[in-house]
N, C-alpha and C positions, 0 to 999 in steps of 0.2 A: 578901427583905431586900436593900437596896441595898448593894453592896460598895463603900464609899466609897474605901477604900484602892486598889482596882483602878482606879476611875475617875480618881482623882488621879494614879496612875501613867500612865494613858493620856494624860491632859491634858499632863503634863510630857513624855512621850515624843513626842507630836505636835509640841509647840513646839520641842523639842530637834532633832527631825529636820528641821523646816522651817528653823530658823536655822543648824544645823550641817552639813546635808547638801544638801537639795534646792535652796534658794535660792543658796548659794555655788556649787554645780555649774553652774547655768544662767547666773549672772552671770559666772563665770570662763570657762566653756567656750562658752556660747551667744551672749552679747551681741556684736554686731558693732561694733567701735570705728571702723570706716571709714565705713560707710554708715548705721549705726544699725539698730535693730531686733534681732531674735534669730534665730539659726540653730537649727533643731531636729533636723536629721538628724545625730545624733551616735552614735558607736559606744559600746561598753561603757566604754571609758576616757574618753570625751568628745571624741575626735577627730572633726573634721568630715568626714562621708562624702559630703556633697552640699550645695552652697551654695544650692540652691533654697530659697526662703523661703515657708513656709506663711502666707498672709495671715491666716487665722483665728487662727493662733498669735501674730501680732503683737498682735491684740486680746486674746487670752487672757492672754499674759504682761503686756500692758499693764494688764489688770485685776488679775492676781495681785500684781504689784509694789505697786500701791496698796492692794489688799485686805489684804495682809500688813502693810503700813505702818499702815493704819488700825486693825487689830485685834490685832496681836501686838507690834510694835516699830517705833518711829519711825526706821527705818534709812534713811539718805539714799541708800544704794546701791539700795535697792528702789524708791524714788521715782524716782531717775534712770533705772532700767531701764524703769519704766512710761512715763516721758516719752519715752524713746528709741523705744519701740515705737509709741507714739501718733504721734509726729512722723514716723516712717517711713510709717505708714499715710496720714497726711495728705499727705505729699509724693509718694507713689508708687502707692498701692494702689487708686485709683478710676479707672474708665474715663471719660475726659472726654466721651465721646460720649453715654453714657446714665446716668452717675452711679453705676452698679453697681460693686461691688468685685470685684477678681480673687480667684482662689483660690490661685494660685501666681505668684510673681515671682522674677526672678533676684536675685543678691546686691545689685545696685545699684538694684533696683526695676523693671527692665525686665519688662513683663508677659509671662507664659507661658500662663496658662489662666484661664478663667472657668467656673463651673459654674451649674447652674440653681437654685441655692439662695441663701439670704440669710444664711447662717451667718457669713460674713466680716463682714457689716454688723452683725449682732447682737453679735458679740464686740467689734467696734470701739466700738459704742455703750456697752456696759457698762464697757469700759476708760475711756472718756472720763468717764462719770458717776462712777466710783470715783476717778479721778484728780482730778476736781473736789473731791470730799470730802477727799482727801489733801492737795492743794496749796492749796486755798482759791480756786483760779482758776475762778470760776463761768462763765467763757466756755465751759468744757468741758462744763458741764451743759447749756447751751443747744445746743452742738454735738451732744451725745448725743440730746437731744430732737428736733432737726431730722433727724438721721439715722434715728431711730426712725420719724418720720413718712414719711420716704422708704421705709423698709422696708415700711410698710403700703401705700404707693402701689405699690411693686413687686409686692407680693403680690396686690393687688386689681385691678390694671389688666391686662386680657387682652392677651396678646402679649408682655409684658415678660419673664416667666419661662416658658420652654418647658415644656409639660406632660411628665410622666414617661411617660405612656402615651397612646396614640392614643385618640380618642373612643369606640372600640369597648369600652373598659373604663375608665369614669370611676373615679377613685380619689382619696382624700385620705390624707395621711400624718400620723402621730402626732408626728413629730419637730419639725416647724415649729410645731405647735400648742403643744407643751410649752415650746419654747425662748422663745416670745414671752411666756409668763408670767414667766419668769425675767428676760428682757430688760427688760420694763416695770417689774417689781418693783425691779430694780437702779437704773434711772433715777429711779424715784419717790422713792428715798431722798434725792435731792439737788434735784429740781425737780418741781413739780406740773403736771399737765395732764390734762384730761378724757380725752384719747385713751389715756393709760396705763391708767387704770382701766377704760375701755371695752374695751381689748384683753384685759386679764386676765379680765373678765367673759365676753367672747366666747370666749376660749380654754377657760375652764372649762366652758362650755356645750358647746363642740365636742368636748371630751375625752369627754363622755358617749357620743358616737357610737362610740368605740373600745372602750368597756367592754362586755364580753359575759359576763354572769353564767352563761349556759349552758356556757361553757368555763372559767369562773372566771379570766378573763384580760382584759388590756388588749392589744388587737391593734395592730400597727404600721401596717397599711393596711386601710381599709374603703371601701365605696362612699360617695358623698356623703350617702347616707341613713343610713349607719351599718351597712349589711348586710355579712355575711361575703362575702369574695371567695374562693371555694372552690378556691384554687390553692395551690401550695407557698408562693409569696410572700405571698398573702393570709392564710394561716393562721399566719404567723410571729408568735411572741412573743419579744420582746427583754427578758429580765428586768431587766437592768441599766438600760435606758432607762426601763422602767416604774417601777423603784425611784427613779430620779432624779426622775421626774415626781411621785412620792409626796411627796418632801421639798419640792419646789417648792410643791405644794399645801399642805403643812403650814406652810410659811413664810407663805403667803398667809392661811391660817387664823389664824395668830398675829396678823398685821396686822389681822384682823377680830375681834380679841378671842376667839380660839379658836372661830371659827364651827363649830358642831356638825356641820352637814352636810358641810362641807369636810373636817373631821377624819375623819369616817366614810368619805368617798370616798377620801381619801388612804390611810388605814390598810387599807381593803379592797384597794386596789391593791397596797400593800406586802405584805400577807399572801398574796394570790394569787401575786404575783411571786416571793416567797420560796419558795413551794411549787413553782413551776415551775423556779426557777433554782438553788436550793441543792442541791448534789451530796452526797447522803447517803453515798456511797461514799468519795469523795476530799475532800469539802469544797470550799468556794468557790462562786461564782456562775458558771454556764456561760453561753455566749453566746446560743444560740438554742434554742427549742423550737417544735414544731408543735402548735397548739391541739387537733388531733384525734389527736395522738400518732403521726402518720406520721413517717418519718425527715426531719429538717430538710434543706433544700436547701443551705444555706450551708456551704462547705468548712470554716469555722472553728467549726462549730456546737457542738462540745463542748469548745472551748478555754476557758481562763480568762484573759481580758484584765484589765489593771490597773484600768480605770475602773469596771466594775461592782462590784468589791470596795470601791472608794472610796465610791461612791454608797450602798452598803449600810451602811457605817459611819456615814455622816451620817444616813441616813433612819431607822435604828433608834433613834438617840439622840433625834432629833426626835419620833419616835412615842412614846417613853417620856414626854417632857416634855408632849406633847399629851394623853396618856391615863392616865399613871400605871401602865400595865400592865407588870409586870416581865418579861413574855415578851420584850419588845423589848430589854431589857438582856441577856437570854440570847442573843438573836439577834445583838446587837452583839458580845458576847464571842466567839461562834463566828466571825463574819465578821472581826473584828479580829485574833484569834489566827491564823486561816488566812492573812490578808493578811500579817502580820508574819513568818509562818513561810516564806513563799514569794516575796514580791515584793522585799524589800530585797536588794541585792547586798552580800555580806559582804566582798568584796575592793576594790570600787571604789564611788565615790559614785553616788547616784540609785538608782532601782528598775527592775527588769525590767518589761516591759509585756506580753509574749506568752508564755503558759505553755500546756503541754499539759494535758489533763484531769487527769492525776495530779499536777500542780503542778510538773513539771520544766520547765526553761527551753526554749522553742521557738527563740528567737533572742535574743541578749543586748544588742542596741542599746538605748540609753537614749532615743532619739528618732527620729522621722521626720516626715513631713508630717502624720500623725494623732496621734502621741504626742509630748508635750512638756510644758512647765511649766504645767499647768492642773489636771487632776483630782486629782493627788496633793497639790500644795500647797493647793488649795482645800479638800480634805478635811482636811488637817492644821490649817488655820485654823478651819474650821467645827467640826470635831469637838472641838478643844480648847475652843472657846467653849461648846459644848453640854455637854461634861463639867463645865466650871466652873459652868455654870448649874444642872445637876443637883445638884452638890455644895453649892450655895448654897440649894437648896430646903428 
């Protein structure tokens, strides 16, 4: 039996936290009134610890400002924040020599570091597409699509992105496969192009290489043929990442009129990843497991980071809508109650990001190069929408 009162309370709480806590914190403490864009290295109170700017967070907050504007409230501050981040990206964040984006820049946009990934580009593209929807300026839809095509060129052209491993151990990664589904899906909301649909089809097919039923797991790294790499790194399961992939697939299944095969693929990944990730002793989703149950190599292996909890809240609601199976509402309640019991800061705005396995705070900063205004506000928007959808069913 659906607990409609509980879901209604969840929806209202998500919206209230977004409007009264998370967005005001980042607009007041993070936005840079001098150079534009957003600072994310903020301590517990919101003081700036480091003026280094994460480029992927310029795109991430660029997306969030418009996403919240489009789905929760037509708040002009949110749209202004989105535009500021996007304009900072356009002015400062691409290398003029090869067109690739930096990973870190200084406060004024002076470049600091590039990495071998295209995540900065992906988040910039979804920011531009969502801003096009919010502002009505379709030039940003065209910019998002052009950037997406550059991303595909970067990935497919040998020599542009350095390989992670030497040829002695060929490997492919789950992360880029899954993020391209979401990137193409976000852009497709505002502009059509065959390359967007082709990329989603290719990524879904490629994801099958990472699915290993013998371990009931989606692995992070496999050989190009999809075989297990029997090393500590190769046996890694990242439950939060897999759960995020599950709801990306469910979103695509919805686009395809709830495609049965995609729903089954997504819910299988969610079920397996819940079993690997949910901590029966302390609650919450842990960071890493080894598919053969050896001790995980990563030093943060049993910690509870903020973002897997957020992805689980979204994925379980999506899974209920897709299947009608009330076990997913039970999973949502567990994940949601654990999240609210441990992540929000009772004294200062925003939420903690880094917890020990028992849920105690490992460090209290509200942001850094990797944590900022993305997973939490995205969850608050998405989850409120999904709760409202279930209540209207």
